[in-house]
N, C-alpha and C positions, 0 to 999 in steps of 0.2 A: 157486614162488617162491625155491627154492634156486638154480635155473638163472639167475635175475634177479640174484641176490647174486653168484654166481659171476661172471657177466659185469661187473657193475658193479666186483667186486674186481679183475678183469683189466684193465678199462680203467683203473683207478686206477694199478696197478702199472706199465702200460705207459706211462702219462702222467708217472709219476715218473721211469722209466728215460729217456725222452725228454727230460724237463727236465734231469736230471743230465748227460744226453750233450751236449745243447746248452751248457749251461753250462760243462762241462769243455772243449769245443772252443774256446770263448771265450780260453782260458788258452793256447792253443800259443804265441802270440806272446811271452808271458812267458817261457815255456819255451825258445824259439828265442834271444832276446836273452841270456838268462842263462847261456847254454852259452858267451858268449864266443867262439865259433867262427866262422870263414868261412861263408857260407850253402850252399857246395857240400857242406861237412862235414855241416852241420846236416840238409839234405836227404837226404844218404846214410845217416846213421845213423837218422832216422827210418824211412826204408825199411828198413833192416836189422833194426833192433828190432821194427818193425811186422810185417814179413814172419815174423819168428820167433814173434811173439805170435799172429798171424792163422793161421799154420801149426798152431800148437797146438790153436786152437779149431777149425779145419777137421777136424783129425783126432779131435779129441774127439766132435765132432757127428756126422760121417758117414764117418770114415777117410780115410786119407792117399789113398786112390785117387780121391777128389774132386779133388784138384789135377790130374789128367790127364784129367778128363771134358769138357773143352772140345773142342767139334767144330772140325774144321780149317777150315771155311770162315768160322768166326766169329773165327779169330785175327787178321786185318788190323784188325778194329775194336777188340779187345782190345788190341793193341798200340797203336793210335792213340789210345785212350781212356787208357790207361796213361801213355803219353808226354805227353799233356795235362794229367794229373793232376799228374805230379812237376814238369813246367814251372810249373803254377800254384802248387806249393808253393815253387819256387825264387824266382819273382817276388813272393811275398806275403811271405816271410820276408825278403828283402832290401829289401822296402817297409818293414816293421817297423824295420829299422836306420836307414834314411834318413829317414823321417818320425816316426812313432810308432805304437805298437799299436793305439790307440783311433782315430788318423786313418786310418791304413791299412785298418782294418777297416770303417770308414765307407764309404770308396770301393769296397771290395772287395764289399760288398753290392748292388751295381748289377749282379752276375751274373745275376739272374732276367730283367732288361730284354734281356740280349744273348741269351738263349733265345728271348725272345718275337720280336725283330727277326729272328734266325735262321730263325725258324718261318714268319715272314711273306715273308721275302726270299729264302730259299732253298728252303723246303719248301711253299711256296704257301699256307700257313694264313691265314686271315682275320685281318686286323688291323682290329678294331672302332673306332669313335672313342673307346669307354672305354679301350680298352688302350693307344692313343695318347695319350690324356689323362693316365694315369697315368705313362707313359713322360715325358711332360714335366714333371710333378710331380717325379719322380725326378731329373731332369737340372737342375731349377731346385734341388733339393735339394743335388746336387753342387755348384753354384755358391756355394750359402750355406755350405757346408764349407769351401770353398777361398778364399773372399773374405778372410777374417781372416789368412789366411797368405800372401797376395800379396807383402807385404813380405819375408816370410822367402825367399820363392822367388827374389826378384830380387837378395838377398844370399847366399843360399845354395843353390846348384843342386841340393843332395842331395834338398831338399824337392821341387822340381819333377819331379825323377828318380823320387822315391819315389811320388809320384802316379801317374806314369805306369806304374810297375812294378805299383801296385795295381790299376790299371785292366786291364793285361796278365793280371794273375793272375784278375781277374773275368772275361776274355774266355776264358782257358784252362779255368777251372773249367765256364764254359758248354759249351765245346766238349766237356770230359768228360761232362757231363750229356748232351747229345744223343748222343754214341757210346756211351754206356753204355746209354741207353734201347734202343738197336737190339740189343744182346746180352743184355739183362737176362732175357728170357725163357729163353734157352738156358743162362745160367750163374747158378750161385747168387751171391748177393752177396758173402758172405764169401770165396768162391773167387775171384772177380773182384778183390776188394781185395788179396788175397794176391798174385795175379799182377802187379797194378799196383805192389806194393811191390817184387816182385822186378825188374820192369822197371827201376825207379829205381835199385835197387843196381847193376844192368848198366850203366846210362845214365852214372851220376856217378863210379863207381869211377875213372874216369881222371882225374876232377878233384880226386880226394881230397888235401888239403894235410896229409900226415902230421906235418910239422914241428910245426905248430900243435899238434897232438895230444900230443905227446911230455911237455909240460909240464903237462898237464891234469890236476886232481886228481879226487877221489871225487865233489866236488860237480859238477863238469862232466859226468862221465859219467851222473850221476843224472839232469840235465836232458835229455841226448842220450837215455838209456834212456826217461824219462818221455814224450817226444815220441813215441817208437815204441810202447811199451808203452800208455800212457794214451790219448794223442791219437789213435793209428792203431788200436790193439788194442780197448781196452776201449770207447773212444768209439763206434766203428764197430759193435762188437755191440750196445751200447746201442740205437744207432739203428735199425739193422737189424732187430733184435728187436721194437721199438716201433711203426715205421712200419706194418705190416700191420694192427695193433690199434687203433689210434687213429684219429678222423676228419681230414680234411684241415684243418679249422679249428684243432684242436689242434696239428698240425705247423706251421701258419704262426704261430700265436700264440706257440709255444715257441720259433720262430727268433728272437724279440727276446732271448733269454737269451744268445745268442751274442755280439752286440756290447756288450751290457750287462757281461758279464764280462769282455770285453777292455777296456772304458773303466775298470772298477773296478780291475783288475788293474794296467793302466797307471799310475792314480793311485796305488795302494798302493804299488807297487814303485818307481815312479820320480817319483811327485809330478806327473806330467803330467794336464792337464785340457784339456778342450775350451771353447770360448767359448759364449755363450747363442746366438750366430747359427749356429755350427757343431752345437748342440744341436737347433735348429729344423730345420735341414739333415738330420740324421740322422733326425729324426722323419718327415720328408717322404720319404726313400728308403726307410724302413722300411714307412710307410703304403703308399706305391705298391706295395712288394712284396706286402703282404696283399691289396691291390687286384686286382692280376694274378694272385696264386695262386688267390685265392678266386672269382676271377669278378665282383667287386662293380662295380656301375655307379659312374661317377665322380658328381661332384656334380650333373651335369644329366642329365635322363631320369627314367625310371620306376624306383622300386626294384626292381621285379621284373624281372630281366632274361630276355629270351628266350634260349634256347640257342642261336639263330641268330646272336646278335649277338656271340658269343665264340667 
């Protein structure tokens, strides 16, 4: 009985950690925009402060030697996954500036479908009719989110560029996921994230705009530090610590907290809202994401799905 209670307590604790991590991650756009800095500066300092926070965590957990435990044969994949991750941040943060936090987040949540398509086209994984149907639902959702803004896109090209950048961000995040899967067994997640941040520091330091930093106040540095310490350090620790302890259904459901937090923070900080049609589109994208991640059948076919179908 005590073992059962302990198990339930651990599941509850892990679920809370996961939920907090997902909700916090949805406020990254608020921090990014509030810095008032160029996107290259924002990404650089996210990487810098994130690397510092994660290095402290790695040393606390297993010692600094863990940072040098990556096998030489894995380094090409580690480098590719790191570059993809920081380019994903760069594109997404620029999309926040050109569109809005909520709108860019909606588009960004198409990234699970790029993974499915890459698995089918590049890795030879089977694409069942159910997966294809979920993909179509997601893209219909994308159309619904864009339609109310077509007029803005025609008069303000920033909107169109922002949509493109959010799509690019989702593509690079999918690439990060696929390359990270290949190295995950050989590298601890916190070590890998630390190395990714260090890669970002090296990649973006040539593009650092020092002039815009000189007039910055304590609030600006607080937003920048928050992106690294909170959204890269604390959030990653919460997510990686909770993932192994909760079922996939809980992870998929908690993913809704990310766009919800993004939309709420966008409204509270900047007064931006989405239309009813965009809300329907968001719902379609997230529902399709659940369907793909959990292996749900689409609305046709039997409710019990054979493993061979997915």
